[in-house]
VEXLOSE-64131 format. One line per 3 residues: their letters; for each residue x negated, y negated, z negated of C-alpha. Coordinates in Angstrom, 1 decimal. Each point is the difference from the previous one (the first is absolute). Layout:
# VEXLOSE-64131
A) X,Y,Z  ...
//
This chain:
# VEXLOSE-64131
MAT) 6.4,2.9,20.7  -0.5,2.0,3.1  -3.3,-0.4,1.8
DQR) 1.7,-1.3,3.2  1.8,-2.7,-1.9  -3.1,-1.1,-1.9
WHC) -1.8,-0.2,3.4  2.7,-2.1,1.5  0.0,-2.5,-2.9
TKS) -3.7,-0.4,-0.4  -0.7,-0.1,3.7  2.8,-2.4,0.8
RTN) -0.9,-3.3,1.7  3.6,-1.2,0.1  0.6,-3.0,-2.1
STI) 3.4,1.0,-1.2  -1.3,3.2,-1.6  -2.9,-1.9,-1.6
TGL) 2.2,-2.9,-1.2  2.5,2.5,-1.5  -2.7,1.9,-1.8
AGY) -1.6,-3.1,-1.4  3.4,-1.3,-1.1  0.7,3.3,-1.8
LIN) -3.4,-0.1,-1.7  0.6,-3.6,-1.1  3.5,0.8,-1.3
SGS) -1.5,2.9,-1.9  -2.4,-2.3,-1.9  -3.0,-0.6,2.3
SYD) -1.2,-3.4,0.7  -0.3,-1.1,3.7  -3.8,0.6,-0.2
QAM) 0.4,3.4,-1.5  2.6,1.0,2.5  -2.2,-1.1,2.9
EII) -3.0,1.7,-1.4  1.9,3.3,-0.2  1.2,-0.4,3.6
LTA) -3.3,-1.1,1.4  -1.7,3.0,-1.7  2.4,2.3,1.8
NPE) -0.3,-1.8,3.3  -2.6,-2.9,0.4  1.2,-0.7,3.5
IDL) 3.3,-1.7,-1.0  0.7,-3.5,1.1  3.1,-1.7,-1.4
REA) 1.4,-3.1,1.5  -0.1,-3.3,-2.0  3.8,0.2,-0.6
QTS) -0.3,3.4,-1.6  -2.9,-0.9,-2.1  1.8,-3.1,-1.3
FLQ) 3.1,2.0,-0.7  -1.9,2.6,-2.0  -1.9,-2.7,-2.0
ALA) 3.3,-1.7,-0.8  1.5,3.4,-1.0  -2.9,0.6,-2.3
KNS) 0.3,-3.5,-1.5  3.7,0.4,-0.7  0.0,3.7,-0.9
VV) 1.1,0.9,-3.6  -0.8,3.5,-1.1
//
C-alpha cells in the first residue's frame, strides 16, 4: 500500500471510511471488539455514531466466516 493511501485511511475521521474498514475486518473474521481495537490503534480520535456502532455490532453477531 502506498504511503499516501495508508495516511488517508489511518488519519480519516469520516465515518463512512471507518465503518467500511470495520465491516471489512468483521467480515474477515474479526469480532466487533477486535475490529474497533485495530481501528482505534491507528486513529484514537474516531467517533462513530450510535447507528454505525449498532450496525457493526449486528454485523459481527451475524457474521459467519
